LOTITI-305526 format. One record per residue (C-alpha): residue number from 1; residue in three letters; z, x, y. Coordinates in steps of 0.02 Angstrom, whole numbers. Layout:
// LOTITI-305526
{rec NUM; ala; {Z; X; Y}};
...
***
This chain:
// LOTITI-305526
{rec 1; met; {3547; 3024; 1075}};
{rec 2; pro; {3454; 2966; 1231}};
{rec 3; lys; {3518; 3033; 1395}};
{rec 4; arg; {3578; 2915; 1530}};
{rec 5; ile; {3472; 2887; 1683}};
{rec 6; ser; {3539; 2961; 1844}};
{rec 7; ile; {3553; 2838; 1989}};
{rec 8; ala; {3558; 2902; 2168}};
{rec 9; lys; {3716; 2854; 2263}};
{rec 10; his; {3632; 2750; 2398}};
{rec 11; leu; {3758; 2611; 2364}};
{rec 12; asp; {3919; 2606; 2264}};
{rec 13; ile; {3937; 2501; 2107}};
{rec 14; ala; {4028; 2359; 2197}};
{rec 15; glu; {3890; 2346; 2328}};
{rec 16; leu; {3756; 2343; 2193}};
{rec 17; glu; {3849; 2205; 2101}};
{rec 18; gln; {3866; 2104; 2260}};
{rec 19; leu; {3680; 2118; 2296}};
{rec 20; tyr; {3639; 2071; 2116}};
{rec 21; arg; {3750; 1916; 2121}};
{rec 22; glu; {3710; 1858; 2299}};
{rec 23; thr; {3523; 1891; 2316}};
{rec 24; lys; {3430; 1726; 2305}};
{rec 25; asp; {3262; 1797; 2250}};
{rec 26; arg; {3267; 1804; 2059}};
{rec 27; val; {3156; 1957; 2040}};
{rec 28; glu; {3251; 2055; 2171}};
{rec 29; ser; {3417; 2001; 2095}};
{rec 30; arg; {3360; 2062; 1923}};
{rec 31; gln; {3308; 2229; 1997}};
{rec 32; tyr; {3481; 2251; 2076}};
{rec 33; gln; {3557; 2204; 1908}};
{rec 34; ile; {3458; 2343; 1822}};
{rec 35; ile; {3514; 2474; 1949}};
{rec 36; trp; {3694; 2407; 1943}};
{rec 37; leu; {3702; 2417; 1752}};
{rec 38; leu; {3629; 2592; 1748}};
{rec 39; ala; {3747; 2649; 1887}};
{rec 40; gln; {3891; 2593; 1774}};
{rec 41; gly; {3828; 2711; 1639}};
{rec 42; lys; {3742; 2584; 1528}};
{rec 43; lys; {3604; 2652; 1416}};
{rec 44; thr; {3424; 2607; 1451}};
{rec 45; glu; {3415; 2516; 1284}};
{rec 46; glu; {3561; 2404; 1334}};
{rec 47; val; {3480; 2364; 1500}};
{rec 48; glu; {3315; 2324; 1412}};
{rec 49; glu; {3406; 2200; 1299}};
{rec 50; val; {3502; 2116; 1440}};
{rec 51; thr; {3358; 2102; 1564}};
{rec 52; gly; {3204; 2091; 1455}};
{rec 53; tyr; {3116; 2227; 1555}};
{rec 54; ser; {3028; 2372; 1468}};
{rec 55; arg; {3091; 2550; 1473}};
{rec 56; thr; {2934; 2604; 1568}};
{rec 57; trp; {2964; 2473; 1702}};
{rec 58; ile; {3149; 2519; 1715}};
{rec 59; tyr; {3104; 2703; 1739}};
{rec 60; ala; {2979; 2657; 1876}};
{rec 61; leu; {3110; 2550; 1966}};
{rec 62; val; {3240; 2688; 1955}};
{rec 63; lys; {3117; 2816; 2023}};
{rec 64; arg; {3079; 2704; 2173}};
{rec 65; tyr; {3263; 2666; 2203}};
{rec 66; asn; {3314; 2849; 2190}};
{rec 67; gln; {3179; 2899; 2314}};
{rec 68; leu; {3185; 2752; 2436}};
{rec 69; gly; {3355; 2670; 2417}};
{rec 70; ile; {3361; 2481; 2431}};
{rec 71; ser; {3190; 2476; 2512}};
{rec 72; gly; {3125; 2527; 2339}};
{rec 73; ile; {3187; 2363; 2265}};
***
């Protein structure tokens, strides 16, 4: 069973959802969606299916977000 990705608590789940839904830039919005879904405890495979992004790309995004916060988006 794959382990869930750990997301740093730079923002809470409600703030991540708000950024995902209100950000006008489509790429940035999708990146917030990925972090938001993972922060809710979704599996990487589920996030891949919903967003169309690869596991490798998702891991890279999470690493940047965990290290840099929203400036990593």
